[in-house]
C-alpha positions in Angstrom: 0.1 -0.2 0.2 1.3 3.3 -0.8 1.3 6.5 1.5 -0.5 9.3 0.0 -1.0 13.4 1.1 -4.5 13.2 1.0 -5.0 10.9 4.2 -4.9 14.3 6.8 -8.6 14.2 5.2 -10.0 12.4 6.5 -13.3 11.9 8.9 -14.6 10.6 10.5 -18.1 10.9 8.1 -21.7 8.8 8.1 -22.8 7.6 4.1 -25.2 9.8 3.6 -26.9 7.0 1.6 -27.5 3.0 3.4 -29.5 1.8 0.2 -27.2 2.9 -2.0 -25.3 5.0 -4.8 -26.6 8.7 -3.8 -26.9 9.6 -7.1 -28.3 7.3 -8.8 -31.0 6.4 -6.6 -32.3 10.0 -7.2 -32.3 9.4 -11.6 -33.3 5.6 -11.3 -30.8 4.3 -12.3 -28.3 1.7 -11.1 -24.9 0.3 -10.4 -21.8 -2.5 -9.9 -20.1 -1.8 -7.0 -20.7 1.5 -4.3 -17.4 3.3 -2.4 -17.9 5.8 0.7 -15.8 9.2 0.4 -14.3 9.4 3.0 -14.1 13.3 4.1 -17.8 13.7 3.8 -19.8 10.0 3.4 -21.3 10.4 -0.4 -22.6 6.6 -0.8 -21.8 6.7 -5.4 -21.2 3.7 -7.2 -17.7 2.5 -9.3 -16.2 3.3 -12.8 -17.4 -0.1 -13.6 -21.2 1.3 -12.7 -22.6 3.4 -16.4 -22.6 6.8 -14.8 -19.1 6.7 -13.0 -20.4 8.6 -9.8 -17.4 7.6 -7.2 -15.0 9.8 -9.8 -17.6 12.6 -10.8 -18.1 13.5 -7.1 -13.9 13.3 -6.3 -13.4 15.1 -10.0 -15.9 17.7 -8.5 -15.9 18.2 -5.4 -12.1 17.7 -4.5 -12.7 14.8 -2.0 -9.1 12.8 -3.0 -10.0 9.5 -0.6 -12.8 6.9 -0.8 -13.8 3.3 0.6 -15.5 0.2 -0.9 -18.7 0.1 1.0 -19.0 -2.4 -0.1 -19.1 -5.7 2.9 -16.4 -8.1 3.0 -14.0 -5.4 1.9 -11.2 -3.1 3.5 -9.6 -0.8 1.2 -9.1 3.0 -0.2 -8.2 4.2 -3.1 -6.7 8.1 -3.0 -8.0 9.7 -6.8 -5.4 11.8 -7.0 -2.3 9.5 -7.1 -4.1 6.5 -8.5 -3.0 4.4 -5.4 -4.0 1.8 -2.7 -3.7 4.0 0.6 
């Protein structure tokens, strides 16, 4: 795993949805896997999903790190560094 310079932006967050991708739910779309923003708690879909909302959230908000929101998975991804952290 890589240490990145964005770890200071990780917060103690509460997911904004436990039902699925907040953005997909709003537009009636589906998703493949879920990610949670570790700066604000936004739950969004992965890049394998049609709408790629997690990447869009990171790009639009500047929030760099997400974690997998899938049961049994425990990893984090830093968008600016394009690496696991």
